[in-house]
C-alpha positions as CSV (number, residue, x, y, z in Angstrom):
1,M,-44.0,81.1,-16.6
2,D,-47.8,81.4,-16.4
3,L,-48.4,85.0,-15.1
4,T,-52.1,84.3,-14.8
5,S,-51.5,81.6,-12.1
6,T,-52.6,82.2,-8.6
7,H,-50.1,84.0,-6.4
8,E,-51.5,85.8,-3.4
9,L,-51.5,86.4,0.3
10,I,-54.6,85.3,2.0
11,P,-55.8,85.3,5.6
12,R,-54.8,82.2,7.6
13,A,-58.5,81.4,8.3
14,H,-59.2,81.3,4.5
15,A,-56.2,79.0,3.9
16,L,-57.4,76.7,6.7
17,Q,-60.9,76.6,5.2
18,H,-59.5,75.8,1.7
19,I,-57.4,72.9,3.0
20,A,-60.1,71.6,5.3
21,T,-62.5,71.6,2.4
22,R,-60.1,69.5,0.4
23,L,-59.5,67.1,3.4
24,D,-63.3,66.7,3.9
25,A,-64.1,66.2,0.2
26,Q,-61.2,63.8,-0.3
27,D,-60.9,65.1,-3.9
28,H,-57.2,66.1,-3.8
29,Y,-54.0,64.7,-2.7
30,L,-52.5,66.6,0.3
31,I,-48.8,66.9,0.8
32,A,-47.4,68.2,4.1
33,S,-44.0,69.6,3.4
34,P,-41.7,70.7,6.2
35,P,-39.0,73.3,5.5
36,D,-36.2,71.0,4.6
37,T,-38.3,69.2,1.9
38,L,-39.8,72.2,0.0
39,G,-37.0,72.8,-2.5
40,R,-37.0,69.2,-3.7
41,L,-40.8,69.0,-3.8
42,M,-41.1,72.2,-5.9
43,T,-38.6,70.9,-8.4
44,N,-40.6,67.6,-8.7
45,L,-43.9,69.5,-9.0
46,E,-42.8,71.7,-11.9
47,D,-44.4,69.5,-14.5
48,I,-47.5,68.5,-12.5
49,P,-50.7,70.5,-13.4
50,S,-53.4,71.4,-10.9
51,W,-51.6,71.9,-7.6
52,M,-51.7,74.8,-5.1
53,A,-49.2,75.4,-2.3
54,Y,-50.2,77.1,1.0
55,V,-47.0,78.4,2.4
56,D,-46.9,79.1,6.2
57,N,-44.3,80.9,8.3
58,G,-46.6,81.1,11.4
59,S,-48.0,84.5,10.6
60,P,-51.7,85.4,10.1
61,T,-51.2,85.6,6.4
62,I,-50.5,82.6,4.1
63,L,-49.0,82.6,0.6
64,R,-51.2,80.7,-1.8
65,T,-49.4,80.0,-5.0
66,E,-48.9,77.7,-8.0
67,R,-45.4,79.0,-8.7
68,P,-42.6,76.7,-7.6
69,G,-40.1,79.6,-7.7
70,A,-42.2,81.6,-5.2
71,V,-42.2,78.7,-2.7
72,R,-38.5,78.2,-3.1
73,L,-37.8,81.9,-2.7
74,A,-40.0,82.1,0.5
75,G,-38.0,79.1,1.8
76,R,-34.7,80.9,1.3
77,I,-36.0,84.1,3.1
78,L,-38.0,82.6,5.9
79,A,-38.5,79.3,7.8
80,V,-41.6,78.1,6.0
81,A,-43.6,74.9,5.7
82,A,-46.3,74.2,3.2
83,V,-49.4,72.2,2.5
84,V,-49.7,71.4,-1.1
85,V,-53.0,70.2,-2.7
86,V,-53.0,68.3,-6.0
87,A,-56.1,67.6,-7.9
88,K,-57.0,63.9,-8.2
89,T,-57.4,64.5,-11.9
90,V,-53.6,64.2,-11.9
91,P,-52.7,60.5,-12.3
92,R,-51.6,58.9,-9.0
93,R,-48.4,57.6,-10.6
94,D,-47.4,61.2,-11.5
95,V,-48.0,62.3,-7.9
96,M,-46.0,59.4,-6.5
97,A,-43.2,60.1,-8.9
98,A,-43.1,63.7,-7.7
99,L,-42.9,62.4,-4.2
100,N,-40.1,60.0,-5.1
101,R,-42.3,57.1,-4.0
102,E,-43.2,53.9,-5.6
103,T,-46.8,53.4,-6.8
104,N,-48.4,50.5,-5.0
105,P,-51.7,49.5,-6.6
106,G,-53.3,48.4,-3.3
107,H,-52.5,51.7,-1.5
108,T,-55.1,54.4,-1.6
109,E,-53.7,57.0,0.8
110,D,-54.1,60.6,-0.4
111,I,-52.3,62.4,2.5
112,F,-48.5,62.4,2.5
113,V,-46.0,63.9,4.8
114,L,-42.5,64.4,3.4
115,T,-39.4,63.7,5.5
116,T,-35.7,64.0,5.0
117,P,-34.1,60.6,4.9
118,G,-33.3,59.7,8.5
119,G,-35.4,62.6,9.8
120,R,-38.4,62.5,12.0
121,T,-42.0,63.0,10.8
122,W,-42.8,66.6,11.0
123,W,-46.4,67.7,10.3
124,P,-46.7,71.4,9.5
125,V,-48.9,73.3,12.0
126,L,-51.1,74.6,9.1
127,F,-52.0,71.1,8.3
128,A,-52.9,70.2,11.9
129,E,-55.0,73.4,12.2
130,A,-56.9,72.5,9.0
131,L,-57.4,68.9,10.1
132,D,-58.8,70.2,13.4
133,L,-61.7,71.7,11.4
134,V,-62.5,68.3,9.9
135,D,-61.4,65.7,12.4
136,P,-60.5,67.2,15.8
137,A,-59.5,63.8,17.3
138,A,-57.0,63.2,14.5
139,A,-55.6,66.7,14.9
140,A,-55.2,66.2,18.7
141,E,-53.3,63.0,18.0
142,L,-50.9,64.9,15.8
143,R,-50.4,67.5,18.5
144,N,-49.8,64.8,21.1
145,D,-47.1,63.4,18.8
146,G,-45.4,66.8,19.0
147,L,-45.8,69.5,16.5
148,P,-43.1,72.2,16.2
149,Q,-44.1,75.5,17.7
């Protein structure tokens, strides 16, 4: 375990700004992970360098961490969702493998939402709030599709 890794509580506004900056710069992959997908995602990210999870339980404070165990523990204690940012220095094939998706050479998407097989698409509120800072129309569309409250 790397004890020098980032593991901190930050104000929600700071987390939103960090995520919005990544959205706007398009220099990271963004993964929206609802509660029922977090454990699997954290296991798959264990060997991926350069990622950061913003873990949200609806409070004014967000857990920002690079520690998979911290995210799993938060998910056992609270109902949480997360937005994970992965540096684009990580090969796309590695990110796709962590998401259990096939690499399609023609696809260039860099925002992913995880779902449970057979489950509905569920965008974490933290993601929609960050998107609102960059693209209010797209955020409104997500809200119209029905975000959990």
